[in-house]
N, C-alpha and C positions, 0 to 999 in steps of 0.2 A: 227717442220717441216713446211716449206712454202708449200703452194698449187700451183703447177705448172700445169696448164691446157695442154693437150695433144692436138695437131693438128690431123686432121684426117691421115696425113702421118705419124705421130708417132704412132698412133693406129695400122695403117696396118703393119708398121714395127715390132711392139711388137708381134702382131698377127702371123706374118711371122715367128718370132724368135721362137715361141712356137708350130708352126706347125698348126695353126687354120686359116681357110679361113674368119671367120667372129665372132663377138660376139655370134651370135646364135650357130654357130659350136662350139665354146668354152664351151657353156653350154648345148650341145645337149646330154651329158651322163646323166644329170639329168632327171629322168622320169617326163613325162608332168604333172602328178597329183601333182608334188611338184613345178612346176615352177609357179611363180606369173605372170599372164598374163594382169593384168590391172595396171593402174597408181596408185602410192601412193596417199592417200588423205592427203597431207602435206600442211599446211598453207604456203603462200608465205612469202619470206624472208623480213626483215625489214632493212632499212637504219639505221645507228648508230643514226642518228639525231633523227628518230621516237623513237627508244629505249630510247634514253635520255629523250625526252619529255614524254614517258609513265612512266618513273620513276619519273620524276619531279611531274606528276600528282599524282602518287601513294603517293609521299612524302608529297604533299600538302594535300591530303585527310586524311593522317596519322597524319599530324600535326593538322588539324581541328578535329580529333576524328571521322571522317567519313570514316572508313575503307572500308565498303561495306555496301550495303543494304541487310539485312536479315542475316548477318554474325554476329558472336560475335565480336564486335568491341571493342577497348579499350578507348572509349569515357569516358571521366571524370578521366581518370588513366594517370599517368605519365609514359612516356616511355624512358628507359634510354638505349635502343639499340643505339650503335654506340658512346656512351658517351666516351671520351677519344680517340676516333680515329679521327684525324685531321691531316693536312699537318705539317710535322716537317721539319725544315731545317737541313740537314745532310751534312756536307762537303764531298767531293769526297773522300779525303784520308782515311776516316772512313772505307770504304770497304777493302782497301788495307791493313790497320792495323788489322781489325778483322780477316783476313784470314792468318794472319802470324801464324806458328806453334806454337809460344809460347801461343797464345790465345786459338787456338784450343784444345790444350792437357792440358790446366790449368784447 
């Protein structure tokens, strides 16, 4: 499901439809001792390019045997993780063929 951000007017319309004047009014039935009054301590979001670079750095460290300082690393050992997982050429017609009833029920 796609994320579709709501505009302030969309929010007002939704609150009016359920009979609430505001978001605070919507949650007013929750006792104060159970309401979370401060911001969550969540790290900032990362761009896709930052995540890819981080994984590339992890992969480079893993390949060199320098997994992490102080951790039990795999230095000196062969790693077979991901062996056999690579890009395959698969013609588009294959999806249509394998979804046919004869293949699904055999």
